[in-house]
C-alpha positions in Angstrom: 29.8 25.9 -41.7 26.5 27.3 -40.7 25.3 30.8 -41.2 24.9 32.6 -37.9 22.3 35.3 -37.8 22.0 37.7 -34.9 18.6 38.8 -33.8 17.6 42.4 -34.6 17.1 45.0 -31.8 13.3 44.7 -32.4 13.5 40.9 -32.0 15.4 41.2 -28.8 12.8 43.7 -27.4 10.0 41.4 -28.4 11.8 38.4 -26.8 12.6 40.3 -23.6 9.0 41.4 -23.2 7.7 37.9 -24.1 10.0 36.4 -21.4 8.9 38.8 -18.7 5.2 38.8 -19.7 5.1 35.0 -19.7 6.7 34.9 -16.2 4.2 37.5 -14.9 1.3 35.7 -16.6 2.3 32.3 -15.2 2.6 33.8 -11.7 -0.8 35.3 -12.1 -2.3 32.0 -13.2 -0.7 30.1 -10.3 -1.7 32.8 -7.7 -5.3 33.1 -8.8 -5.7 29.3 -8.9 -4.2 29.0 -5.4 -6.5 31.7 -4.1 -9.4 29.6 -5.5 -8.1 26.2 -4.5 -7.1 27.2 -1.0 -10.4 28.9 -0.3 -9.0 32.4 -0.1 -11.4 33.5 -2.7 -15.0 32.3 -2.2 -16.1 30.1 -5.0 -19.0 31.1 -7.2 -20.1 27.4 -7.2 -19.4 25.3 -4.2 -16.9 22.6 -5.2 -19.1 19.8 -3.8 -21.8 20.8 -6.4 -19.4 20.6 -9.4 -19.7 16.8 -10.1 -23.5 17.1 -10.5 -23.2 20.2 -12.7 -20.4 19.2 -15.0 -22.5 17.0 -17.1 -25.2 19.6 -17.8 -25.5 21.6 -21.0 -23.9 25.0 -20.7 -27.2 26.8 -20.8 -28.5 24.7 -17.8 -25.2 25.1 -15.9 -25.4 28.9 -16.3 -29.1 29.0 -15.2 -28.4 26.9 -12.1 -25.2 28.6 -11.0 -25.5 32.2 -12.1 -22.2 31.8 -13.8 -21.4 34.7 -16.1 -21.2 34.5 -19.8 -19.0 36.6 -22.2 -17.3 39.4 -20.3 -19.6 39.1 -17.4 -16.9 37.4 -15.3 -15.3 40.8 -14.7 -18.3 41.8 -12.5 -17.6 38.7 -10.3 -13.9 39.1 -10.0 -14.0 38.6 -6.2 -15.2 35.0 -6.6 -12.8 32.1 -7.1 -13.7 30.9 -10.6 -13.8 34.4 -12.2 -10.6 35.3 -10.4 -8.9 32.3 -12.1 -10.1 33.7 -15.4 -8.2 37.0 -14.6 -5.0 35.0 -14.4 -5.8 33.3 -17.7 -6.7 36.7 -19.3 -3.4 38.2 -18.1 -1.4 35.3 -19.6 -3.4 35.5 -22.8 -2.7 39.2 -23.2 1.1 38.8 -23.2 1.2 38.5 -27.0 -0.8 41.7 -27.5 1.4 43.6 -25.0 4.5 42.3 -26.8 3.1 43.4 -30.2 2.3 46.9 -28.8 5.8 47.2 -27.5 7.1 46.0 -30.9 5.2 48.6 -32.7 6.9 51.3 -30.7 10.4 49.8 -31.4 9.6 49.5 -35.1 8.4 53.0 -35.4 11.5 54.3 -33.6 13.7 52.3 -36.0 11.9 53.7 -39.1 10.5 50.3 -40.2 7.2 51.6 -41.3 6.1 48.5 -43.2 6.9 46.2 -40.3 5.2 48.6 -37.9 2.1 48.5 -40.1 2.1 44.7 -40.1 2.5 44.7 -36.3 -0.4 47.2 -36.0 -2.5 44.9 -38.2 -1.7 42.0 -35.8 -2.8 44.2 -32.8 -6.1 45.0 -34.6 -6.7 41.3 -35.3 -5.9 40.3 -31.7 -8.2 43.1 -30.3 -11.0 42.1 -32.7 -10.7 38.4 -31.6 -10.6 39.4 -27.9 -13.7 41.6 -28.2 -15.9 38.9 -29.6 -16.5 40.9 -32.8 -15.6 37.7 -34.7 -17.9 35.4 -32.7 -20.2 34.8 -35.6 -23.5 35.9 -34.0 -23.1 34.4 -30.5 
């Protein structure tokens, strides 16, 4: 006979938020890609130019296309390619949002050590997202 372990209330909260966040994130990725692919959002780089540009070093590609670097894509969110990045950014932020919700649940339950670990995870995720750990780039 196997041991059956029920998930804790905090695990269920995290799983529920992860489920919904993933669904919303995936819908955002699909919607933003369709807006780009169907021409609803004007592309930053005309698709017919892409084959000639793909083989270039990134510095040359950026110089020829005016493509943003770092967080610069936010300023061009109305263009197709940066709009696609928005969908990816939303999908990528699901874990962070789930951890933030988990911190609330852990604090409410009185699990201070677990809440502290979850807060540390949030700090690491935010540091990684902010490019603080980029190593001089």
